[in-house]
C-alpha positions as CSV (number, residue, x, y, z in Angstrom):
1,X,-11.7,-5.6,-7.4
2,X,-12.8,-2.1,-6.5
3,X,-15.5,-0.4,-8.5
4,X,-15.7,3.4,-9.1
5,X,-19.0,5.2,-9.5
6,X,-19.0,8.8,-10.5
7,X,-21.4,10.9,-8.3
8,X,-20.4,14.4,-9.2
9,X,-19.4,15.8,-12.6
10,X,-17.6,19.0,-13.7
11,X,-21.0,20.8,-13.9
12,X,-22.0,19.5,-10.4
13,X,-18.7,21.0,-9.0
14,X,-19.4,24.4,-10.7
15,X,-23.0,24.6,-9.4
16,X,-21.9,23.5,-5.8
17,X,-19.2,26.1,-5.7
18,X,-21.5,28.9,-6.9
19,X,-24.2,27.9,-4.4
20,X,-21.8,27.6,-1.5
21,X,-20.3,31.0,-2.3
22,X,-23.7,32.6,-2.3
23,X,-24.7,30.9,0.9
24,X,-21.5,32.1,2.6
25,X,-22.1,35.7,1.5
26,X,-25.8,35.6,2.5
27,X,-25.1,34.1,6.0
28,X,-22.3,36.6,6.7
29,X,-24.0,39.6,5.0
30,X,-21.1,40.0,2.6
31,X,-17.4,39.3,2.6
32,X,-16.1,42.2,4.8
33,X,-15.1,40.1,7.8
34,X,-14.3,36.8,6.0
35,X,-11.1,35.0,5.5
36,X,-10.8,31.5,3.8
37,X,-8.5,28.7,4.9
38,X,-8.2,25.5,2.9
39,X,-7.1,22.4,4.7
40,X,-4.1,20.9,3.0
41,X,-4.1,19.2,0.6
42,X,-7.4,19.0,-1.3
43,X,-9.2,21.6,0.7
44,X,-6.9,24.2,-0.8
45,X,-8.4,23.5,-4.3
46,X,-11.9,24.1,-3.1
47,X,-11.0,27.1,-0.9
48,X,-9.3,28.8,-4.0
49,X,-12.4,28.3,-6.1
50,X,-14.7,29.6,-3.4
51,X,-12.5,32.6,-2.8
52,X,-12.4,33.3,-6.6
53,X,-16.2,33.1,-6.9
54,X,-16.8,35.3,-3.8
55,X,-14.3,37.9,-5.3
56,X,-16.3,37.8,-8.6
57,X,-19.6,38.3,-6.8
58,X,-18.6,41.0,-4.4
59,X,-15.8,42.7,-6.4
60,X,-13.4,42.2,-3.5
61,X,-10.1,40.5,-2.7
62,X,-10.9,38.1,0.1
63,X,-7.9,36.8,2.1
64,X,-7.0,33.2,1.3
65,X,-4.6,30.8,3.1
66,X,-3.9,27.2,3.6
67,X,-3.5,25.3,6.9
68,X,-1.4,22.2,7.6
69,X,-3.1,20.1,10.3
70,X,-0.6,17.2,10.4
71,X,0.8,18.0,13.8
72,X,-2.7,18.5,15.3
73,X,-4.1,15.1,14.2
74,X,-4.9,12.6,17.0
75,X,-3.4,9.8,14.8
76,X,-0.2,11.7,14.1
77,X,2.1,8.9,15.3
78,X,0.2,6.3,13.2
79,X,0.0,8.1,9.9
80,X,2.5,7.7,7.0
81,X,4.3,11.1,6.6
82,X,3.0,13.0,3.5
83,X,4.8,15.9,1.8
84,X,2.6,18.9,2.7
85,X,3.7,22.5,2.7
86,X,3.7,24.6,5.8
87,X,0.6,26.5,6.6
88,X,0.4,29.8,4.7
89,X,-1.6,32.4,6.5
90,X,-0.1,35.8,5.7
91,X,-2.9,37.8,7.4
92,X,-4.5,38.2,10.8
93,X,-7.5,36.0,11.7
94,X,-8.2,37.9,14.9
95,X,-11.9,38.9,15.0
96,X,-12.5,37.5,11.5
97,X,-14.9,34.9,10.4
98,X,-12.8,32.0,9.2
99,X,-14.4,29.8,6.5
100,X,-12.5,26.5,6.9
101,X,-12.7,24.4,3.8
102,X,-12.0,20.8,3.0
103,X,-13.0,18.4,0.2
104,X,-14.7,15.6,2.3
105,X,-16.2,15.5,5.8
106,X,-16.2,12.1,7.3
107,X,-15.5,11.4,10.9
108,X,-14.9,15.1,11.8
109,X,-11.4,14.5,13.1
110,X,-9.6,16.5,10.4
111,X,-11.8,19.5,11.2
112,X,-11.1,19.1,14.9
113,X,-7.4,19.2,14.2
114,X,-7.8,22.3,11.9
115,X,-9.8,24.2,14.5
116,X,-6.9,23.6,17.0
117,X,-4.4,24.8,14.4
118,X,-6.5,27.9,13.8
119,X,-6.5,28.9,17.5
120,X,-2.7,28.7,17.4
121,X,-2.8,31.5,14.8
122,X,-5.2,33.8,16.6
123,X,-8.7,34.3,17.9
124,X,-11.3,34.4,15.2
125,X,-14.8,35.8,15.8
126,X,-16.2,32.5,14.4
127,X,-15.2,29.5,12.4
128,X,-17.6,28.1,9.8
129,X,-17.0,24.8,7.9
130,X,-17.4,24.3,4.1
131,X,-17.1,20.9,2.4
132,X,-17.6,19.7,-1.1
133,X,-18.8,16.2,0.1
134,X,-20.4,15.2,3.4
135,X,-20.4,11.4,3.6
136,X,-21.7,11.0,7.1
137,X,-20.2,8.6,9.8
138,X,-19.2,11.3,12.4
139,X,-17.1,10.3,15.4
140,X,-17.1,13.9,16.7
141,X,-20.0,16.4,17.0
142,X,-18.9,18.4,13.9
143,X,-21.1,19.4,11.0
144,X,-20.6,21.6,8.0
145,X,-22.2,25.0,7.5
146,X,-21.9,24.8,3.7
147,X,-22.1,21.5,1.8
148,X,-21.7,20.9,-1.9
149,X,-23.4,17.5,-1.8
150,X,-24.4,14.9,0.8
151,X,-23.3,11.5,-0.3
152,X,-24.3,8.7,2.1
153,X,-21.7,5.9,2.0
154,X,-20.9,2.8,4.0
155,X,-17.8,2.8,6.1
156,X,-16.2,0.3,3.7
157,X,-16.6,2.7,0.8
158,X,-14.3,5.6,0.2
159,X,-14.8,8.9,-1.6
160,X,-12.2,10.1,-4.1
161,X,-12.3,13.8,-5.2
162,X,-10.5,14.4,-8.4
163,X,-9.5,18.1,-9.1
164,X,-8.9,19.6,-12.5
165,X,-5.5,20.7,-11.1
166,X,-4.6,17.0,-10.8
167,X,-6.5,15.7,-13.9
168,X,-8.4,16.8,-16.9
169,X,-11.8,17.0,-15.2
170,X,-13.3,17.6,-11.8
171,X,-15.2,14.5,-10.5
172,X,-16.2,12.7,-7.3
173,X,-16.2,8.9,-7.2
174,X,-17.4,6.5,-4.6
175,X,-15.1,3.5,-4.5
176,X,-16.6,0.2,-3.4
177,X,-14.4,-2.6,-2.3
């Protein structure tokens, strides 16, 4: 039987999003050249919250979109099809700093696919990665620029991010087999 251990609470989410938003603004000297893209599905929840917090801090209206990486994955032919919306990027990313956002960073393969998808949309000045949870175990040389929390796990464990949009409370659980 699987056991679930809560490792991030609602307050932990809030603090991580505030901190990450400030780090993004500090590193990029404001929001002028930024756009934010959430990796579908769960990355969109985090991207939306980061964009909202940056808008509050800077009194701006940062461009926010979502990107579908399904066709760019190296395991496309082995994965069960999921219902995911098409990418929604209604603005130019040319010469912009793209903040690419997802909920969990594990092997790095999803971010590799997302980077390929971004280059099909245009030529950004830079791509920076933001994740709520970095659990280690990279298979590719990819790391996040902004991380909510490092949570070391074994490869047998999984990380389950629960968003308020799907449930009553934000939370992160480690699931042990």
